[in-house]
C-alpha positions in Angstrom: 0.0 0.0 0.0 1.4 3.4 -1.0 -0.4 6.6 -0.1 -3.6 4.7 0.4 -3.3 2.8 -2.8 -3.0 -1.0 -2.9 -0.8 -2.6 -5.5 -0.5 -6.3 -6.3 2.8 -7.1 -7.8 3.8 -10.6 -8.8 7.3 -11.9 -8.9 9.1 -12.7 -12.1 7.3 -15.4 -14.0 4.8 -15.7 -11.2 1.0 -15.2 -11.0 -1.5 -13.5 -8.8 -4.5 -15.8 -8.2 -7.8 -15.0 -6.5 -9.4 -18.3 -5.5 -12.9 -18.5 -3.9 -14.9 -21.3 -2.5 -18.0 -22.6 -4.2 -20.9 -20.1 -4.1 -18.5 -17.2 -3.4 -17.9 -14.2 -5.6 -15.1 -11.8 -6.4 -16.4 -8.3 -6.4 -14.5 -5.5 -8.3 -16.4 -2.4 -7.5 -20.1 -3.2 -8.1 -19.2 -6.0 -10.5 -19.0 -9.7 -9.7 -16.0 -10.9 -11.6 -17.1 -14.5 -11.3 -20.1 -13.6 -13.3 -18.1 -11.8 -16.0 -15.3 -14.0 -16.9 -15.3 -12.8 -20.6 -16.6 -9.3 -20.2 -14.7 -6.1 -21.1 -14.6 -5.1 -17.4 -12.3 -8.0 -16.8 -10.0 -6.8 -19.5 -10.2 -3.3 -18.0 -9.2 -4.6 -14.6 -6.4 -6.5 -16.2 -5.3 -3.3 -17.9 -5.6 -1.4 -14.6 -3.4 -4.0 -13.0 -0.8 -3.8 -15.7 -0.8 0.0 -15.5 -0.4 -0.2 -11.8 2.5 -2.6 -12.2 4.2 -0.3 -14.7 3.6 2.6 -12.4 5.2 0.7 -9.5 8.2 -0.2 -11.6 8.5 3.4 -12.8 8.2 4.7 -9.2 10.9 2.2 -8.1 13.2 3.4 -11.0 12.5 7.0 -10.2 13.2 6.3 -6.5 16.5 4.6 -7.3 17.5 7.4 -9.6 16.6 10.0 -6.9 18.6 8.1 -4.3 21.6 8.0 -6.6 21.3 11.7 -7.3 21.0 12.6 -3.6 23.8 10.2 -2.7 26.0 12.0 -5.4 25.0 15.4 -4.0 25.8 14.3 -0.5 29.2 12.9 -1.5 29.9 16.1 -3.3 29.0 18.1 -0.2 31.2 15.9 1.9 34.1 16.4 -0.4 33.6 20.1 -0.4 33.4 20.1 3.4 36.6 18.1 3.7 38.4 20.4 1.3 37.1 23.5 3.1 38.2 22.0 6.4 41.7 21.4 5.1 41.9 24.9 3.6 40.8 26.4 6.9 43.2 24.3 8.9 46.1 25.2 6.5 45.2 28.9 6.7 45.1 28.7 10.5 48.5 27.0 10.6 49.9 29.4 8.1 48.6 32.4 10.2 50.0 30.8 13.3 53.4 30.3 11.7 53.4 33.8 10.3 52.6 35.1 13.8 55.4 33.2 15.3 57.8 34.3 12.6 56.7 37.9 12.9 57.2 37.7 16.7 60.7 36.3 16.4 61.5 38.9 13.8 60.2 41.7 16.1 62.3 40.3 19.0 65.4 40.1 16.8 64.9 43.6 15.5 64.5 44.9 19.1 67.6 43.1 20.2 69.6 44.4 17.3 68.3 47.9 17.9 69.4 47.8 21.6 72.9 46.5 20.5 73.3 49.3 17.9 72.2 51.9 20.5 74.8 50.4 22.9 77.5 50.5 20.2 76.7 54.2 19.4 76.9 55.0 23.1 80.2 53.3 23.5 81.5 55.1 20.4 80.4 58.5 21.7 81.9 57.9 25.2 85.5 59.1 25.9 86.7 56.7 28.5 89.8 58.9 29.1 87.5 61.6 30.4 85.6 59.4 32.8 88.5 58.5 35.0 90.4 61.7 34.4 94.1 61.8 35.6 93.6 58.5 37.5 93.4 56.6 34.3 97.1 57.0 33.4 99.6 58.0 36.1 103.2 59.1 36.1 103.0 61.0 32.8 101.2 58.2 30.9 99.2 59.2 27.8 95.5 58.0 27.8 94.3 56.7 24.4 90.6 56.3 24.1 89.3 53.0 22.7 86.1 51.3 22.0 84.5 50.8 25.4 87.9 51.0 27.1 91.1 53.0 27.3 94.8 52.3 27.0 97.8 54.0 28.7 100.9 54.7 26.7 103.5 54.7 29.5 106.9 56.3 29.7 109.7 53.8 29.2 110.4 53.6 33.0 106.8 52.9 34.0 104.4 50.0 33.3 101.1 48.5 34.2 97.5 49.2 33.1 97.6 52.7 34.7 101.4 53.2 34.4 101.5 52.8 38.2 104.4 50.4 38.4 108.0 51.8 38.3 110.3 49.7 36.1 113.1 48.3 38.3 116.0 49.4 36.1 118.5 48.5 38.8 117.4 44.9 38.7 117.3 44.9 34.9 120.9 46.1 34.5 122.4 44.5 37.6 125.5 42.5 36.8 125.8 44.0 33.3 128.3 46.5 32.0 125.7 49.3 32.0 124.7 48.8 35.6 126.3 50.0 38.8 129.8 48.6 39.3 132.2 47.7 42.1 129.6 47.2 44.8 127.8 50.5 44.3 124.3 50.9 45.6 121.7 51.3 42.8 118.6 53.5 43.4 115.9 54.0 40.7 115.0 57.6 40.0 111.5 58.1 41.4 109.9 60.0 38.5 112.4 60.2 35.6 114.0 57.3 33.8 117.4 56.0 34.9 119.1 55.2 38.2 121.7 56.6 40.4 124.8 54.7 41.6 126.1 55.5 45.1 129.8 54.4 44.9 131.8 52.7 47.5 134.9 54.5 48.8 137.5 55.1 46.2 135.3 54.7 43.1 134.0 57.4 40.8 132.0 57.9 37.6 128.4 57.5 36.5 128.5 53.8 37.2 131.3 53.9 39.8 133.6 52.2 37.2 136.6 54.5 37.6 139.3 54.2 40.3 141.1 57.4 39.4 139.9 60.7 40.7 141.4 62.9 38.1 140.2 64.1 34.8 143.2 62.8 32.9 142.4 59.9 30.7 138.8 59.6 31.9 136.2 61.0 29.6 133.0 60.3 31.5 134.0 60.6 35.1 131.3 63.4 35.3 128.8 61.5 33.2 127.8 62.0 29.6 126.4 65.4 30.3 129.2 66.8 32.5 132.7 68.2 32.0 135.6 67.3 34.3 137.6 70.2 35.6 140.8 69.6 37.7 140.6 71.1 41.1 143.3 71.6 43.7 141.1 73.3 46.3 141.6 72.3 49.8 137.8 72.2 50.2 137.5 69.4 47.7 138.1 65.9 48.9 138.8 64.8 45.3 141.0 66.2 42.6 138.3 67.4 40.2 134.9 69.0 40.0 132.1 68.6 37.4 130.5 71.3 35.3 127.1 70.2 34.2 125.2 71.0 31.0 121.9 72.9 31.2 119.1 70.6 32.5 121.6 68.7 34.6 123.1 69.1 38.1 125.6 67.5 40.4 124.5 64.4 42.3 124.2 64.3 46.0 127.4 62.3 46.6 130.3 64.8 47.3 132.9 62.1 46.5 131.3 61.4 43.1 129.8 64.7 41.8 128.5 63.3 38.5 125.9 65.2 36.5 122.4 63.9 36.7 119.2 64.9 35.0 117.0 67.6 36.7 113.4 66.4 37.1 111.7 69.6 35.9 108.3 68.1 36.5 109.0 67.8 40.2 109.9 71.5 40.5 106.4 72.9 41.0 105.6 72.4 37.3 101.9 72.8 36.7 101.9 70.0 34.1 103.1 67.4 36.7 102.4 64.6 36.7 100.7 64.8 33.3 
């Protein structure tokens, strides 16, 4: 039964039979089919049944076709849904990756910017002015560098700040240019060089001369002094030294060699720079 209609459909090569008992009838509408076995109404009923069968077959075919069409449409929609889902997922991942990449790029740019600013600050800073005269002592020259300074020390000073006096006495001890014959060596405090305090009977810059006369001894007064014979009763030795400008006699009366005058120590406004 479909929509209130009753259809009788026989299988392939099968029949539909209406069998009644004796004295019974088959009514089709108001007509007794048993009484009209050869009437046109029977043929009409047969035609109606055939038409109904054809309509059932057509309905079944239409239904199958519709099912296939709907199934195809559903499959197409499912494919489009899957493709759209993949596209959205890919776009979300791409957006996420771009966001991470942009964030890393921003952090890198910020880091580089700070480093560049620090470099410019270091370039603009004169480290020699920060510490002033304490950077380089004892006449050392301060040279500004990149984030640091360097001291160019005089030959007789060393160390980062030129604070260490070079021990020239130790360097030249036991050599031909050091103090001789048991003399006591003393480093000059501010200027280069050293002073030899001779033992009794020795003379000269390095206490290397036994004679106490000018004869035959060129440097008994040092390289910047001139030896003059002296017979004064006030002189314990037989000579005296005349020093060149910038030099003076040493403090040992028995060895009046000419030594350098430390002009920087004589209330010089440039000392110790």
